[in-house]
N, C-alpha and C positions, 0 to 999 in steps of 0.2 A: 294110808295116809301120811305123806310128807309134813312134819310138822315140827316144830322147834328142836324137840329132842331128836328127832333123826337127822336134824340140819346139824346139829350139835357134832355128832354121832361122825356125821360125813365128812366135817370139816378136820378133823383129828384123822381120819383115815386118809384122805386129801392130801394133808400135808404130809404124812408121814410116807404115802408112795410116791407124792412128787418133789417134795423138798427135801427130805432127807437122805443120805445115802451112807449105809453102815453106820447110824447114829450121829453122821456129822454132819453140820449143816453145809450145804451147797451152793445156799445163796448169798453170793461174798461177793465184794467189789475186790478183785483180784491186785489191784494195786496196794489197796491200804489192809488187805486182808482183814477185813472188816463185813460184819453181816451188812448186806444194803438195806435189809428189809427185818424187821422184830417178827417173829415168830406170830404171836396174837396182831399184828396186822396181816399179817398172810391170812391166817385163820378167820378175818372178820369179815377180809375181803371174798373168801371162800363164800361165806355163810350169805353176804349179802348180795352175790350173785347167783345162789338157790332160790333166796326170797324174790329176786327179781324175775327168775324164769317161771317162779310159780305164779308172780301175779300177770306176769302177762300170756299164761297158758287161761287163767282167770278171767283175763278180760274178753278174750274171743269167745268164753264160755256166757259168762252172766249178762245179761241186759239190763239197763235201768227201767223202773215201772214208766217214766214216762214212752218207754218206745214199747208200741201196740205189738202183740204177738202175733205173728201168721197163724188165722185157723185152719189153714191146710198141713201143720205139724200137729195137729192133735193135742197132746196133753202137756202142760206146764206144770214146773214147780215154781210158784211164787212166795217170798216171804216181804216181811217187816222186820227190819232191824229195830224201828221203835219200840214196837210190841212185841216183839220175837215171834213172830206170826208165823206158819207156814203151812201150805194148801194148796194139793194138788187140782188142776183145774182143766176140765177137758173144753174147751172152746166151744166147742158144737152143741154139745149138751146146755152149756153155761148160756149160749145165744138162745134157744129154745123156753127155757126158763126165765127168762124176763124180758120186757114189755120193751126193751131197746130195738132200735132200727137199725142199727151197725154195730159192728165188734168194737169199733173204735168207741163208741157210747158205752156200751157195754164194760169196755176195759174200761175206762175212765172213772164210774161207778164205783167198779171194786177197788179200785187204788186209791179213790178216797176213802170208801166203805173202811178198808183195813189198816190203812197207809202203807200201804204196799211200795217198798224201795227198789226191787228186783225180780227178776226171774230168769227162767233157764227150761229149754226145752228138755223135757222129761226124757226124751230118745237119746239126746246125746250127755246128759249126765249116767244114764244107763251105760251107753257106750262107754265112757271114761271111767266107770268104775269096774266092768266086766271087760276091757280090752287094754284100758291104761297100765294096768298092774299096780305096783305097789309106789 
């Protein structure tokens, strides 16, 4: 899992690999022989880039609770940031166990009941875990 600790480690590693040469700074303004960028600014930029990439990846995976999951994709993990609630749903089974007439109606009841804020298809999450590496 990529967390803040891992990003901090990568910032150091990337900075040393890409911006240092034999222990000397290589990001210089040749005319003035001064550093063009400060070491910490470069590291911060690397970290912001990593966080941006992670957020872009997650944007495509997580869906807002206002979006009704397709019933042809089987199971979903739904969650509530309000109540720290998580549940695995099987959309077809859920439909049979309610008095609702449509998937949308059924989903709206669940969202309201548990204050759901988002969801992800279980297969997509599993693929991310098993094929996405670290």
